Every structure is written in C-alpha cells, then in structure tokens.
PDB file with one MODEL, atoms N, CA, C and O in Angstrom:
MODEL        1
ATOM      1  N   UNK A   1     120.977 126.661 132.056  1.00  0.00           N
ATOM      2  CA  UNK A   1     121.148 126.403 130.640  1.00  0.00           C
ATOM      3  C   UNK A   1     119.808 126.462 129.900  1.00  0.00           C
ATOM      4  O   UNK A   1     119.711 127.061 128.829  1.00  0.00           O
ATOM      5  N   UNK A   2     118.790 125.844 130.470  1.00  0.00           N
ATOM      6  CA  UNK A   2     117.474 125.844 129.830  1.00  0.00           C
ATOM      7  C   UNK A   2     116.920 127.260 129.744  1.00  0.00           C
ATOM      8  O   UNK A   2     116.340 127.646 128.730  1.00  0.00           O
ATOM      9  N   UNK A   3     117.102 128.031 130.814  1.00  0.00           N
ATOM     10  CA  UNK A   3     116.607 129.407 130.817  1.00  0.00           C
ATOM     11  C   UNK A   3     117.310 130.242 129.753  1.00  0.00           C
ATOM     12  O   UNK A   3     116.674 131.040 129.065  1.00  0.00           O
ATOM     13  N   UNK A   4     118.605 130.062 129.621  1.00  0.00           N
ATOM     14  CA  UNK A   4     119.378 130.799 128.610  1.00  0.00           C
ATOM     15  C   UNK A   4     118.910 130.406 127.207  1.00  0.00           C
ATOM     16  O   UNK A   4     118.761 131.260 126.333  1.00  0.00           O
ATOM     17  N   UNK A   5     118.680 129.106 127.001  1.00  0.00           N
ATOM     18  CA  UNK A   5     118.176 128.611 125.719  1.00  0.00           C
ATOM     19  C   UNK A   5     116.849 129.286 125.384  1.00  0.00           C
ATOM     20  O   UNK A   5     116.644 129.750 124.262  1.00  0.00           O
ATOM     21  N   UNK A   6     115.961 129.333 126.356  1.00  0.00           N
ATOM     22  CA  UNK A   6     114.652 129.968 126.169  1.00  0.00           C
ATOM     23  C   UNK A   6     114.823 131.437 125.791  1.00  0.00           C
ATOM     24  O   UNK A   6     114.192 131.921 124.851  1.00  0.00           O
ATOM     25  N   UNK A   7     115.667 132.130 126.515  1.00  0.00           N
ATOM     26  CA  UNK A   7     115.898 133.555 126.234  1.00  0.00           C
ATOM     27  C   UNK A   7     116.462 133.760 124.830  1.00  0.00           C
ATOM     28  O   UNK A   7     116.027 134.656 124.107  1.00  0.00           O
ATOM     29  N   UNK A   8     117.427 132.931 124.448  1.00  0.00           N
ATOM     30  CA  UNK A   8     118.044 133.066 123.125  1.00  0.00           C
ATOM     31  C   UNK A   8     117.040 132.792 122.003  1.00  0.00           C
ATOM     32  O   UNK A   8     116.998 133.525 121.015  1.00  0.00           O
ATOM     33  N   UNK A   9     116.228 131.733 122.153  1.00  0.00           N
ATOM     34  CA  UNK A   9     115.228 131.424 121.130  1.00  0.00           C
ATOM     35  C   UNK A   9     114.177 132.531 121.041  1.00  0.00           C
ATOM     36  O   UNK A   9     113.760 132.919 119.950  1.00  0.00           O
ATOM     37  N   UNK A  10     113.756 133.032 122.202  1.00  0.00           N
ATOM     38  CA  UNK A  10     112.765 134.101 122.221  1.00  0.00           C
ATOM     39  C   UNK A  10     113.295 135.332 121.495  1.00  0.00           C
ATOM     40  O   UNK A  10     112.583 135.939 120.694  1.00  0.00           O
ATOM     41  N   UNK A  11     114.538 135.698 121.771  1.00  0.00           N
ATOM     42  CA  UNK A  11     115.140 136.864 121.115  1.00  0.00           C
ATOM     43  C   UNK A  11     115.294 136.623 119.614  1.00  0.00           C
ATOM     44  O   UNK A  11     115.014 137.510 118.807  1.00  0.00           O
ATOM     45  N   UNK A  12     115.737 135.431 119.247  1.00  0.00           N
ATOM     46  CA  UNK A  12     115.918 135.113 117.818  1.00  0.00           C
ATOM     47  C   UNK A  12     114.588 135.198 117.075  1.00  0.00           C
ATOM     48  O   UNK A  12     114.499 135.829 116.022  1.00  0.00           O
ATOM     49  N   UNK A  13     113.562 134.566 117.624  1.00  0.00           N
ATOM     50  CA  UNK A  13     112.258 134.553 116.961  1.00  0.00           C
ATOM     51  C   UNK A  13     111.625 135.939 116.913  1.00  0.00           C
ATOM     52  O   UNK A  13     110.963 136.286 115.935  1.00  0.00           O
ATOM     53  N   UNK A  14     111.826 136.731 117.962  1.00  0.00           N
ATOM     54  CA  UNK A  14     111.270 138.085 117.987  1.00  0.00           C
ATOM     55  C   UNK A  14     111.908 138.959 116.907  1.00  0.00           C
ATOM     56  O   UNK A  14     111.258 139.850 116.359  1.00  0.00           O
ATOM     57  N   UNK A  15     113.172 138.704 116.605  1.00  0.00           N
ATOM     58  CA  UNK A  15     113.866 139.503 115.603  1.00  0.00           C
ATOM     59  C   UNK A  15     113.814 138.936 114.195  1.00  0.00           C
ATOM     60  O   UNK A  15     114.364 139.527 113.266  1.00  0.00           O
ATOM     61  N   UNK A  16     113.158 137.798 114.029  1.00  0.00           N
ATOM     62  CA  UNK A  16     113.109 137.128 112.730  1.00  0.00           C
ATOM     63  C   UNK A  16     112.011 137.734 111.860  1.00  0.00           C
ATOM     64  O   UNK A  16     110.822 137.571 112.136  1.00  0.00           O
ATOM     65  N   UNK A  17     112.419 138.422 110.825  1.00  0.00           N
ATOM     66  CA  UNK A  17     111.451 139.027 109.900  1.00  0.00           C
ATOM     67  C   UNK A  17     110.709 137.923 109.146  1.00  0.00           C
ATOM     68  O   UNK A  17     111.297 136.885 108.842  1.00  0.00           O
ATOM     69  N   UNK A  18     109.429 138.131 108.842  1.00  0.00           N
ATOM     70  CA  UNK A  18     108.663 137.106 108.126  1.00  0.00           C
ATOM     71  C   UNK A  18     109.359 136.597 106.858  1.00  0.00           C
ATOM     72  O   UNK A  18     109.319 135.399 106.578  1.00  0.00           O
ATOM     73  N   UNK A  19     109.983 137.469 106.106  1.00  0.00           N
ATOM     74  CA  UNK A  19     110.652 137.047 104.867  1.00  0.00           C
ATOM     75  C   UNK A  19     111.844 136.131 105.157  1.00  0.00           C
ATOM     76  O   UNK A  19     112.205 135.298 104.326  1.00  0.00           O
ATOM     77  N   UNK A  20     112.450 136.286 106.326  1.00  0.00           N
ATOM     78  CA  UNK A  20     113.614 135.460 106.687  1.00  0.00           C
ATOM     79  C   UNK A  20     113.240 134.003 106.943  1.00  0.00           C
ATOM     80  O   UNK A  20     114.091 133.117 106.863  1.00  0.00           O
ATOM     81  N   UNK A  21     111.980 133.757 107.248  1.00  0.00           N
ATOM     82  CA  UNK A  21     111.547 132.388 107.544  1.00  0.00           C
ATOM     83  C   UNK A  21     111.717 131.470 106.341  1.00  0.00           C
ATOM     84  O   UNK A  21     111.896 130.263 106.502  1.00  0.00           O
ATOM     85  N   UNK A  22     111.661 132.028 105.149  1.00  0.00           N
ATOM     86  CA  UNK A  22     111.797 131.215 103.940  1.00  0.00           C
ATOM     87  C   UNK A  22     113.204 131.251 103.343  1.00  0.00           C
ATOM     88  O   UNK A  22     113.450 130.671 102.285  1.00  0.00           O
ATOM     89  N   UNK A  23     114.123 131.932 104.023  1.00  0.00           N
ATOM     90  CA  UNK A  23     115.511 131.958 103.553  1.00  0.00           C
ATOM     91  C   UNK A  23     116.087 130.550 103.646  1.00  0.00           C
ATOM     92  O   UNK A  23     115.894 129.866 104.651  1.00  0.00           O
ATOM     93  N   UNK A  24     116.783 130.120 102.620  1.00  0.00           N
ATOM     94  CA  UNK A  24     117.367 128.778 102.587  1.00  0.00           C
ATOM     95  C   UNK A  24     118.790 128.843 103.140  1.00  0.00           C
ATOM     96  O   UNK A  24     119.596 129.682 102.738  1.00  0.00           O
ATOM     97  N   UNK A  25     119.069 127.944 104.063  1.00  0.00           N
ATOM     98  CA  UNK A  25     120.402 127.832 104.639  1.00  0.00           C
ATOM     99  C   UNK A  25     121.104 126.626 104.044  1.00  0.00           C
ATOM    100  O   UNK A  25     120.486 125.584 103.823  1.00  0.00           O
ATOM    101  N   UNK A  26     122.369 126.765 103.790  1.00  0.00           N
ATOM    102  CA  UNK A  26     123.200 125.688 103.257  1.00  0.00           C
ATOM    103  C   UNK A  26     124.119 125.252 104.386  1.00  0.00           C
ATOM    104  O   UNK A  26     124.854 126.065 104.947  1.00  0.00           O
ATOM    105  N   UNK A  27     124.078 123.969 104.718  1.00  0.00           N
ATOM    106  CA  UNK A  27     124.851 123.469 105.858  1.00  0.00           C
ATOM    107  C   UNK A  27     125.164 121.998 105.644  1.00  0.00           C
ATOM    108  O   UNK A  27     124.688 121.384 104.690  1.00  0.00           O
ATOM    109  N   UNK A  28     125.961 121.444 106.531  1.00  0.00           N
ATOM    110  CA  UNK A  28     126.298 120.019 106.477  1.00  0.00           C
ATOM    111  C   UNK A  28     125.990 119.395 107.832  1.00  0.00           C
ATOM    112  O   UNK A  28     126.122 120.044 108.869  1.00  0.00           O
ATOM    113  N   UNK A  29     125.577 118.130 107.813  1.00  0.00           N
ATOM    114  CA  UNK A  29     125.335 117.432 109.072  1.00  0.00           C
ATOM    115  C   UNK A  29     126.669 116.964 109.657  1.00  0.00           C
ATOM    116  O   UNK A  29     127.730 117.253 109.104  1.00  0.00           O
ATOM    117  N   UNK A  30     126.612 116.253 110.756  1.00  0.00           N
ATOM    118  CA  UNK A  30     127.841 115.813 111.423  1.00  0.00           C
ATOM    119  C   UNK A  30     128.669 114.863 110.565  1.00  0.00           C
ATOM    120  O   UNK A  30     129.877 114.741 110.771  1.00  0.00           O
ATOM    121  N   UNK A  31     128.047 114.202 109.623  1.00  0.00           N
ATOM    122  CA  UNK A  31     128.759 113.299 108.718  1.00  0.00           C
ATOM    123  C   UNK A  31     129.328 114.033 107.510  1.00  0.00           C
ATOM    124  O   UNK A  31     129.997 113.430 106.671  1.00  0.00           O
ATOM    125  N   UNK A  32     129.061 115.335 107.422  1.00  0.00           N
ATOM    126  CA  UNK A  32     129.568 116.120 106.305  1.00  0.00           C
ATOM    127  C   UNK A  32     128.666 116.153 105.091  1.00  0.00           C
ATOM    128  O   UNK A  32     129.033 116.722 104.063  1.00  0.00           O
ATOM    129  N   UNK A  33     127.483 115.549 105.190  1.00  0.00           N
ATOM    130  CA  UNK A  33     126.545 115.523 104.071  1.00  0.00           C
ATOM    131  C   UNK A  33     125.859 116.887 103.948  1.00  0.00           C
ATOM    132  O   UNK A  33     125.274 117.368 104.918  1.00  0.00           O
ATOM    133  N   UNK A  34     125.923 117.517 102.769  1.00  0.00           N
ATOM    134  CA  UNK A  34     125.339 118.852 102.616  1.00  0.00           C
ATOM    135  C   UNK A  34     123.812 118.815 102.487  1.00  0.00           C
ATOM    136  O   UNK A  34     123.234 117.868 101.955  1.00  0.00           O
ATOM    137  N   UNK A  35     123.182 119.882 102.994  1.00  0.00           N
ATOM    138  CA  UNK A  35     121.731 120.021 102.921  1.00  0.00           C
ATOM    139  C   UNK A  35     121.376 121.478 102.673  1.00  0.00           C
ATOM    140  O   UNK A  35     122.169 122.378 102.953  1.00  0.00           O
ATOM    141  N   UNK A  36     120.191 121.701 102.150  1.00  0.00           N
ATOM    142  CA  UNK A  36     119.617 123.032 101.968  1.00  0.00           C
ATOM    143  C   UNK A  36     118.200 122.990 102.528  1.00  0.00           C
ATOM    144  O   UNK A  36     117.359 122.231 102.049  1.00  0.00           O
ATOM    145  N   UNK A  37     117.942 123.804 103.539  1.00  0.00           N
ATOM    146  CA  UNK A  37     116.598 123.876 104.122  1.00  0.00           C
ATOM    147  C   UNK A  37     116.277 125.312 104.508  1.00  0.00           C
ATOM    148  O   UNK A  37     117.166 126.111 104.804  1.00  0.00           O
ATOM    149  N   UNK A  38     114.992 125.617 104.497  1.00  0.00           N
ATOM    150  CA  UNK A  38     114.568 126.953 104.908  1.00  0.00           C
ATOM    151  C   UNK A  38     114.653 127.082 106.428  1.00  0.00           C
ATOM    152  O   UNK A  38     114.616 126.094 107.161  1.00  0.00           O
ATOM    153  N   UNK A  39     114.766 128.317 106.868  1.00  0.00           N
ATOM    154  CA  UNK A  39     114.748 128.590 108.302  1.00  0.00           C
ATOM    155  C   UNK A  39     113.456 128.031 108.898  1.00  0.00           C
ATOM    156  O   UNK A  39     113.471 127.456 109.986  1.00  0.00           O
ATOM    157  N   UNK A  40     112.346 128.198 108.194  1.00  0.00           N
ATOM    158  CA  UNK A  40     111.044 127.687 108.646  1.00  0.00           C
ATOM    159  C   UNK A  40     111.106 126.164 108.885  1.00  0.00           C
ATOM    160  O   UNK A  40     110.639 125.675 109.914  1.00  0.00           O
ATOM    161  N   UNK A  41     111.677 125.432 107.940  1.00  0.00           N
ATOM    162  CA  UNK A  41     111.765 123.980 108.086  1.00  0.00           C
ATOM    163  C   UNK A  41     112.673 123.583 109.247  1.00  0.00           C
ATOM    164  O   UNK A  41     112.376 122.633 109.971  1.00  0.00           O
ATOM    165  N   UNK A  42     113.761 124.296 109.424  1.00  0.00           N
ATOM    166  CA  UNK A  42     114.692 123.981 110.519  1.00  0.00           C
ATOM    167  C   UNK A  42     114.030 124.258 111.864  1.00  0.00           C
ATOM    168  O   UNK A  42     114.160 123.457 112.790  1.00  0.00           O
ATOM    169  N   UNK A  43     113.326 125.373 111.983  1.00  0.00           N
ATOM    170  CA  UNK A  43     112.636 125.677 113.236  1.00  0.00           C
ATOM    171  C   UNK A  43     111.539 124.664 113.533  1.00  0.00           C
ATOM    172  O   UNK A  43     111.338 124.283 114.686  1.00  0.00           O
ATOM    173  N   UNK A  44     110.836 124.231 112.507  1.00  0.00           N
ATOM    174  CA  UNK A  44     109.815 123.191 112.703  1.00  0.00           C
ATOM    175  C   UNK A  44     110.466 121.903 113.182  1.00  0.00           C
ATOM    176  O   UNK A  44     109.945 121.234 114.074  1.00  0.00           O
ATOM    177  N   UNK A  45     111.603 121.554 112.592  1.00  0.00           N
ATOM    178  CA  UNK A  45     112.336 120.356 113.021  1.00  0.00           C
ATOM    179  C   UNK A  45     112.736 120.462 114.492  1.00  0.00           C
ATOM    180  O   UNK A  45     112.567 119.513 115.257  1.00  0.00           O
ATOM    181  N   UNK A  46     113.259 121.603 114.877  1.00  0.00           N
ATOM    182  CA  UNK A  46     113.681 121.792 116.270  1.00  0.00           C
ATOM    183  C   UNK A  46     112.494 121.609 117.208  1.00  0.00           C
ATOM    184  O   UNK A  46     112.614 120.965 118.250  1.00  0.00           O
ATOM    185  N   UNK A  47     111.349 122.173 116.837  1.00  0.00           N
ATOM    186  CA  UNK A  47     110.160 122.063 117.679  1.00  0.00           C
ATOM    187  C   UNK A  47     109.667 120.621 117.796  1.00  0.00           C
ATOM    188  O   UNK A  47     109.205 120.210 118.861  1.00  0.00           O
ATOM    189  N   UNK A  48     109.759 119.858 116.723  1.00  0.00           N
ATOM    190  CA  UNK A  48     109.208 118.506 116.713  1.00  0.00           C
ATOM    191  C   UNK A  48     110.194 117.420 117.144  1.00  0.00           C
ATOM    192  O   UNK A  48     109.773 116.365 117.618  1.00  0.00           O
ATOM    193  N   UNK A  49     111.473 117.656 116.990  1.00  0.00           N
ATOM    194  CA  UNK A  49     112.462 116.610 117.254  1.00  0.00           C
ATOM    195  C   UNK A  49     112.486 116.190 118.727  1.00  0.00           C
ATOM    196  O   UNK A  49     112.689 115.015 119.036  1.00  0.00           O
ATOM    197  N   UNK A  50     112.282 117.130 119.616  1.00  0.00           N
ATOM    198  CA  UNK A  50     112.238 116.789 121.040  1.00  0.00           C
ATOM    199  C   UNK A  50     111.114 115.823 121.348  1.00  0.00           C
ATOM    200  O   UNK A  50     111.260 114.949 122.202  1.00  0.00           O
ATOM    201  N   UNK A  51     109.998 115.973 120.663  1.00  0.00           N
ATOM    202  CA  UNK A  51     108.871 115.067 120.870  1.00  0.00           C
ATOM    203  C   UNK A  51     109.251 113.634 120.502  1.00  0.00           C
ATOM    204  O   UNK A  51     108.823 112.685 121.159  1.00  0.00           O
ATOM    205  N   UNK A  52     110.041 113.484 119.470  1.00  0.00           N
ATOM    206  CA  UNK A  52     110.530 112.162 119.054  1.00  0.00           C
ATOM    207  C   UNK A  52     111.293 111.510 120.207  1.00  0.00           C
ATOM    208  O   UNK A  52     111.068 110.342 120.524  1.00  0.00           O
ATOM    209  N   UNK A  53     112.185 112.261 120.824  1.00  0.00           N
ATOM    210  CA  UNK A  53     112.982 111.696 121.922  1.00  0.00           C
ATOM    211  C   UNK A  53     112.133 111.437 123.165  1.00  0.00           C
ATOM    212  O   UNK A  53     112.367 110.460 123.876  1.00  0.00           O
ATOM    213  N   UNK A  54     111.157 112.290 123.434  1.00  0.00           N
ATOM    214  CA  UNK A  54     110.272 112.022 124.566  1.00  0.00           C
ATOM    215  C   UNK A  54     109.507 110.719 124.342  1.00  0.00           C
ATOM    216  O   UNK A  54     109.284 109.964 125.287  1.00  0.00           O
ATOM    217  N   UNK A  55     109.110 110.454 123.116  1.00  0.00           N
ATOM    218  CA  UNK A  55     108.451 109.188 122.797  1.00  0.00           C
ATOM    219  C   UNK A  55     109.382 107.998 123.012  1.00  0.00           C
ATOM    220  O   UNK A  55     108.961 106.957 123.516  1.00  0.00           O
ATOM    221  N   UNK A  56     110.652 108.156 122.628  1.00  0.00           N
ATOM    222  CA  UNK A  56     111.625 107.085 122.854  1.00  0.00           C
ATOM    223  C   UNK A  56     111.776 106.791 124.344  1.00  0.00           C
ATOM    224  O   UNK A  56     111.798 105.632 124.759  1.00  0.00           O
ATOM    225  N   UNK A  57     111.880 107.841 125.134  1.00  0.00           N
ATOM    226  CA  UNK A  57     112.033 107.672 126.586  1.00  0.00           C
ATOM    227  C   UNK A  57     110.805 106.984 127.163  1.00  0.00           C
ATOM    228  O   UNK A  57     110.933 106.075 127.983  1.00  0.00           O
ATOM    229  N   UNK A  58     109.624 107.406 126.745  1.00  0.00           N
ATOM    230  CA  UNK A  58     108.406 106.769 127.250  1.00  0.00           C
ATOM    231  C   UNK A  58     108.335 105.304 126.849  1.00  0.00           C
ATOM    232  O   UNK A  58     107.866 104.481 127.636  1.00  0.00           O
ATOM    233  N   UNK A  59     108.785 104.954 125.655  1.00  0.00           N
ATOM    234  CA  UNK A  59     108.792 103.548 125.233  1.00  0.00           C
ATOM    235  C   UNK A  59     109.729 102.732 126.118  1.00  0.00           C
ATOM    236  O   UNK A  59     109.411 101.603 126.493  1.00  0.00           O
ATOM    237  N   UNK A  60     110.876 103.300 126.447  1.00  0.00           N
ATOM    238  CA  UNK A  60     111.816 102.591 127.329  1.00  0.00           C
ATOM    239  C   UNK A  60     111.236 102.424 128.733  1.00  0.00           C
ATOM    240  O   UNK A  60     111.405 101.378 129.359  1.00  0.00           O
ATOM    241  N   UNK A  61     110.552 103.457 129.223  1.00  0.00           N
ATOM    242  CA  UNK A  61     109.924 103.356 130.539  1.00  0.00           C
ATOM    243  C   UNK A  61     108.869 102.252 130.543  1.00  0.00           C
ATOM    244  O   UNK A  61     108.818 101.429 131.457  1.00  0.00           O
ATOM    245  N   UNK A  62     108.025 102.245 129.505  1.00  0.00           N
ATOM    246  CA  UNK A  62     106.994 101.197 129.412  1.00  0.00           C
ATOM    247  C   UNK A  62     107.622  99.806 129.382  1.00  0.00           C
ATOM    248  O   UNK A  62     107.124  98.881 130.024  1.00  0.00           O
ATOM    249  N   UNK A  63     108.713  99.662 128.636  1.00  0.00           N
ATOM    250  CA  UNK A  63     109.401  98.364 128.545  1.00  0.00           C
ATOM    251  C   UNK A  63     109.910  97.913 129.906  1.00  0.00           C
ATOM    252  O   UNK A  63     110.041  96.714 130.155  1.00  0.00           O
ATOM    253  N   UNK A  64     110.198  98.863 130.789  1.00  0.00           N
ATOM    254  CA  UNK A  64     110.667  98.537 132.143  1.00  0.00           C
ATOM    255  C   UNK A  64     109.524  98.490 133.150  1.00  0.00           C
ATOM    256  O   UNK A  64     109.758  98.386 134.354  1.00  0.00           O
ATOM    257  N   UNK A  65     108.274  98.568 132.654  1.00  0.00           N
ATOM    258  CA  UNK A  65     107.115  98.478 133.534  1.00  0.00           C
ATOM    259  C   UNK A  65     106.802  99.762 134.288  1.00  0.00           C
ATOM    260  O   UNK A  65     106.078  99.733 135.283  1.00  0.00           O
ATOM    261  N   UNK A  66     107.329 100.870 133.834  1.00  0.00           N
ATOM    262  CA  UNK A  66     107.104 102.161 134.485  1.00  0.00           C
ATOM    263  C   UNK A  66     106.103 102.965 133.653  1.00  0.00           C
ATOM    264  O   UNK A  66     106.235 103.066 132.433  1.00  0.00           O
ATOM    265  N   UNK A  67     105.113 103.528 134.319  1.00  0.00           N
ATOM    266  CA  UNK A  67     104.120 104.347 133.626  1.00  0.00           C
ATOM    267  C   UNK A  67     104.744 105.698 133.277  1.00  0.00           C
ATOM    268  O   UNK A  67     105.126 106.450 134.173  1.00  0.00           O
ATOM    269  N   UNK A  68     104.852 106.012 131.985  1.00  0.00           N
ATOM    270  CA  UNK A  68     105.474 107.281 131.595  1.00  0.00           C
ATOM    271  C   UNK A  68     104.541 108.466 131.793  1.00  0.00           C
ATOM    272  O   UNK A  68     103.331 108.314 131.963  1.00  0.00           O
ATOM    273  N   UNK A  69     105.137 109.645 131.765  1.00  0.00           N
ATOM    274  CA  UNK A  69     104.333 110.861 131.861  1.00  0.00           C
ATOM    275  C   UNK A  69     103.687 111.142 130.516  1.00  0.00           C
ATOM    276  O   UNK A  69     104.154 110.665 129.481  1.00  0.00           O
ATOM    277  N   UNK A  70     102.618 111.912 130.534  1.00  0.00           N
ATOM    278  CA  UNK A  70     101.937 112.296 129.309  1.00  0.00           C
ATOM    279  C   UNK A  70     102.763 113.388 128.624  1.00  0.00           C
ATOM    280  O   UNK A  70     103.096 114.397 129.246  1.00  0.00           O
ATOM    281  N   UNK A  71     103.090 113.190 127.356  1.00  0.00           N
ATOM    282  CA  UNK A  71     103.904 114.170 126.630  1.00  0.00           C
ATOM    283  C   UNK A  71     103.121 114.869 125.522  1.00  0.00           C
ATOM    284  O   UNK A  71     103.714 115.501 124.648  1.00  0.00           O
ATOM    285  N   UNK A  72     101.802 114.760 125.552  1.00  0.00           N
ATOM    286  CA  UNK A  72     100.983 115.440 124.553  1.00  0.00           C
ATOM    287  C   UNK A  72     101.049 116.945 124.771  1.00  0.00           C
ATOM    288  O   UNK A  72     100.897 117.418 125.897  1.00  0.00           O
ATOM    289  N   UNK A  73     101.272 117.687 123.715  1.00  0.00           N
ATOM    290  CA  UNK A  73     101.390 119.138 123.826  1.00  0.00           C
ATOM    291  C   UNK A  73     100.132 119.772 124.403  1.00  0.00           C
ATOM    292  O   UNK A  73     100.219 120.705 125.201  1.00  0.00           O
ATOM    293  N   UNK A  74      98.967 119.278 124.008  1.00  0.00           N
ATOM    294  CA  UNK A  74      97.718 119.893 124.463  1.00  0.00           C
ATOM    295  C   UNK A  74      97.593 119.792 125.979  1.00  0.00           C
ATOM    296  O   UNK A  74      97.037 120.691 126.609  1.00  0.00           O
ATOM    297  N   UNK A  75      98.097 118.719 126.573  1.00  0.00           N
ATOM    298  CA  UNK A  75      98.077 118.577 128.034  1.00  0.00           C
ATOM    299  C   UNK A  75      98.951 119.653 128.662  1.00  0.00           C
ATOM    300  O   UNK A  75      98.570 120.271 129.656  1.00  0.00           O
ATOM    301  N   UNK A  76     100.123 119.872 128.079  1.00  0.00           N
ATOM    302  CA  UNK A  76     101.011 120.933 128.548  1.00  0.00           C
ATOM    303  C   UNK A  76     100.345 122.299 128.411  1.00  0.00           C
ATOM    304  O   UNK A  76     100.371 123.100 129.345  1.00  0.00           O
ATOM    305  N   UNK A  77      99.749 122.566 127.251  1.00  0.00           N
ATOM    306  CA  UNK A  77      99.114 123.857 127.017  1.00  0.00           C
ATOM    307  C   UNK A  77      97.984 124.096 128.001  1.00  0.00           C
ATOM    308  O   UNK A  77      97.811 125.214 128.487  1.00  0.00           O
ATOM    309  N   UNK A  78      97.217 123.062 128.301  1.00  0.00           N
ATOM    310  CA  UNK A  78      96.128 123.206 129.261  1.00  0.00           C
ATOM    311  C   UNK A  78      96.665 123.528 130.655  1.00  0.00           C
ATOM    312  O   UNK A  78      96.062 124.308 131.393  1.00  0.00           O
ATOM    313  N   UNK A  79      97.784 122.933 131.008  1.00  0.00           N
ATOM    314  CA  UNK A  79      98.346 123.190 132.346  1.00  0.00           C
ATOM    315  C   UNK A  79      98.861 124.628 132.441  1.00  0.00           C
ATOM    316  O   UNK A  79      98.778 125.241 133.505  1.00  0.00           O
ATOM    317  N   UNK A  80      99.384 125.164 131.357  1.00  0.00           N
ATOM    318  CA  UNK A  80      99.867 126.545 131.324  1.00  0.00           C
ATOM    319  C   UNK A  80      98.686 127.509 131.430  1.00  0.00           C
ATOM    320  O   UNK A  80      98.760 128.522 132.126  1.00  0.00           O
ATOM    321  N   UNK A  81      97.596 127.182 130.731  1.00  0.00           N
ATOM    322  CA  UNK A  81      96.416 128.042 130.720  1.00  0.00           C
ATOM    323  C   UNK A  81      95.589 127.906 131.989  1.00  0.00           C
ATOM    324  O   UNK A  81      94.660 128.680 132.220  1.00  0.00           O
ATOM    325  N   UNK A  82      95.929 126.922 132.807  1.00  0.00           N
ATOM    326  CA  UNK A  82      95.182 126.712 134.041  1.00  0.00           C
ATOM    327  C   UNK A  82      93.862 125.995 133.861  1.00  0.00           C
ATOM    328  O   UNK A  82      93.034 125.961 134.771  1.00  0.00           O
ATOM    329  N   UNK A  83      93.665 125.415 132.671  1.00  0.00           N
ATOM    330  CA  UNK A  83      92.401 124.718 132.390  1.00  0.00           C
ATOM    331  C   UNK A  83      92.427 123.305 132.903  1.00  0.00           C
ATOM    332  O   UNK A  83      91.447 122.575 132.753  1.00  0.00           O
TER     333      UNK A  83
ENDMDL
END
C-alpha cells in the first residue's frame, strides 16, 4: 500500500503543471463543511499533517516512559544522503 501511494504521488506530481498548483479546488470535509483551497495548499497540508501525528505518537510514548524515535525531517534527509 505504501509503495503504491508513493508511485501515485510521484506520478501526480510529475504531471502537475506549475499553473495547476494555484488552481483552487472546491470540496467539503467529512462534516459537510465547504472549503476552497489551492492545490499547493492541499499538498502542503498533506506533507505536514503526518508530522503532526508523529508528534502525537511520540508524546504518547514519552508519557509511557518510552524514548521515541527522532522524527525531524533533516535527520531523515541525512540518512538518505548517507551523511
């Protein structure tokens, strides 16, 4: 599932024309409340929202006396670059 997600996002972003990033989408949340946001804002939200949940998980681990993993992006980037 994760691999498919990665492939789909990669294909979507590769085909996204620069002008499309500012296109406004009209949608409703799960409660039916309408919103208007640009593709750029939605993609930024997707990128950042996972970090919010990783922070929640780490807070719960700390509360249980467990040392959480480091979730800083720069640490991840360094591990990918081999630095």
